[in-house]
N, C-alpha and C positions, 0 to 999 in steps of 0.2 A: 829311814827308821828313826825314831826318837830312843831317846838311851833311856835306862831303867827308871833313874831319878823323876824324870817327865811322866814316865808311865805310871809312874806311882803317886805323884800328886794326882794326876787326871782321873784316878780311880774313888778319889774323896771327892770329887765335883760333880754335882749333879748338873748336866748339861741343860734341862726342863726349867732348873730354877733359878728364880733371881735372889740374887741373895744383898743382905741388909750390907753397908761399909765394915761395920765391925766383925759377921759374918766370913765376908769375903777376907780380910785380914785374919784373921784367926786359922784360916786353911791356910794361909800363906807362912802365918809365923811359928805353925806347929806342924807344917810338913817337913818333909826330905828337905836338906839344907845342899846349895852348891858349895863347891867349894872353894869359893870368893865369894865376899861381901856384895851378892848378886841388887841391883837395883828393884824397885817398886815403882811400876806403872802403870798409868790411865791409859786407856783410848777410847774414843768417841766418835759414834757416826755421829755427824749432824743434815738433821733436815732443810740443807740450804741446796743450792744452787748456785755453786763454787767458782760458776760462767762471771755469775752478775758481782759487779762491783759494790751493788746495793744490801748485799746478802754475804759477804765476806764478816769473819769473825776474828776478830784481833782481842787481846787486850794486856796488860800487865797488872802482877801483885808479889808481895812479898810473902813468901809462904813462911809462916810461922818456925818451922825448922829445917830452913832449908835444904838443899836436896843430897846433900851429902856429898858435892861435886863442886870442888871452885873452878870456874872458866875464868881461862887467861884476857884482863882485861888493855886493851891500848885507847891509850886517853889521845885524842888528838887537842892540846890547848896552844893560847899563847906561853912566850918564855915565862911570864911572872908569875903563871898557874901551874907549871911544870913540879915544884916541889909542892905544891898541896895535893896534887892526881898522885903521885907517888907515895906521901903519907896516909892518904884513901886509900892505897892497895893497888893502884894498876902497875901491871906488872910491867908497860912496854908507854913510855910518854915522850911526846914531843908535839912539833910541831912541823914546819914547813920542810925542814929536813929530812923528819920523820915520812913525811910524805914523797920527796924528792926520791928514798929510801926505795919503800915500796913500789912507786914508776919505775925504777931502774930496775930492779929485779923481779916485780911481777912477783910477788909471795907476801900475803898477809899471815905471819905465823903466832894469832890469837883468835880467839873465838865470840870475842864480843869488841865492838869499839864503841866510847864515848865520847861527846866532841862540842865545845863551846860554840854557839851559834854563829859568832864572826869566823871561825874557821871553814863554817862548812863550805864558801865560796871557795875555797882553797883546794878541798877534798873533792872538787867536780874532777881534777886532775885523774883520780883512781879511782872517779864512779865503776869503769867499766873493769875493775879486780875487783870491789869490793862488795857490789853488788849482786855478781850471779850467785856470790857466797852467802849471801844474808849477814852481811857484815855492815854496811852502812847504815851510818848511824840517821837516827830519824827521831821525829818531835813524837811520831803517833807509839814508838814502843819508849817514847821517856828518857833516848839516850841522845838529846841533844839538850842542854841545859845550860845557863850561864855558874849554877853553881854545882861543878862539876865535884866537890867533896862529896856531893850528896849524892847525887849519881852514882859515884864508885862506892859510896858506900850501902847504896843499898843492895847494889847487885851482889855485893861480897856479905849480905847478910841474908841474902837465898831471894832474891828479887826474880822474877820470870817472865818471859814476853810469850803468849802464846798464840797462835793462829793455824786456820784451816789452811789443810794441804788442798792439793788439785782436785784429790777427791770429795773433799766435805769431811775430811776427818783431822780431830785433834787426837798429838801424842805426847806426852806430857812426863815424866820422871817426878816422880813424887819424896824419894826417898830413898832410906837401904835396905833391906829384909833388917840387918842389925839395930835400926830405930826402935826404941819399946812402940810401942802398939796403938799409944793415944797419940804419939809425934805423928804419927803414919795417916790416923784418923783426923786429926785434924788438919793436917797438909791436904788430904782427899776432898775431908768438908766446904775447905775454904777455896778448893781450886774448882769444884763441882759450882758452888754459887758463882762462881767469877764467870765462868761461862754460860751459868742460866741468865746471869745479868748481862753478858754481851751480848742478847739473842737480837738480830737484826729485825728490824720492826716491819721489815718485807719479808720474813722467814715464814710460809705458810704452814700448817699441818704439825706434825710431831718435832718438834725442835729435836730436843737428844734422842735417837731413833733406839740406839742400844751403847752400852759404856761398860769396857768390860776391865777388871786389873788381873795381874802378872807379875811374876817376876821376869829379868831378863830373858829367861831361856823358859820362863814355865807356860803351862797352858793358859788359856783365857777362863775367869771365872767373871760371869755376866751379872753385873751390878744393879739393882732397885732405886731406878734413880726419880 
């Protein structure tokens, strides 16, 4: 059974209607609130075949207002760049010693890993640990770059990586309910545009089949895209 607040919010939503971005955010901003500062999320069903490599959707962008959550960053760098990485905001910084530590413990106590190109061959030792967790630095996600300060600074400012899951869906946190509506609207608009631009040439038919907005524990509001 859904909670009382969930049921209250659901009554205000017309399941047959596709709402504009602004209308959907009004429903979220003006509806009953959680006891905590809930996240605002967008979930998109794509018209792709996720089993075909040429139809995979992925991209990166810096949301103008961040997502209200700072992820713990590990930077794999040469000794000469350790100070720079720490000053840029990386919580965990190291080189070969850090790699040995992770290899020994088989634990990765961070949410994003970045690295300089020269460290990538050394990271092969822990690829089986980082890979399954989606933590392996990758040029495609712009987490490998000789300019380590730039990578970390962008991530701290709200840079996100997105990609479809095995069902052809994309899920993304856009911010918090406490954000001003205008900030959430800018984040949502920019994200949808980024997903549209990432459409694979091999994808046929309707690309964005459905898109819904919701809070962390709230009902879905269908968007007009």
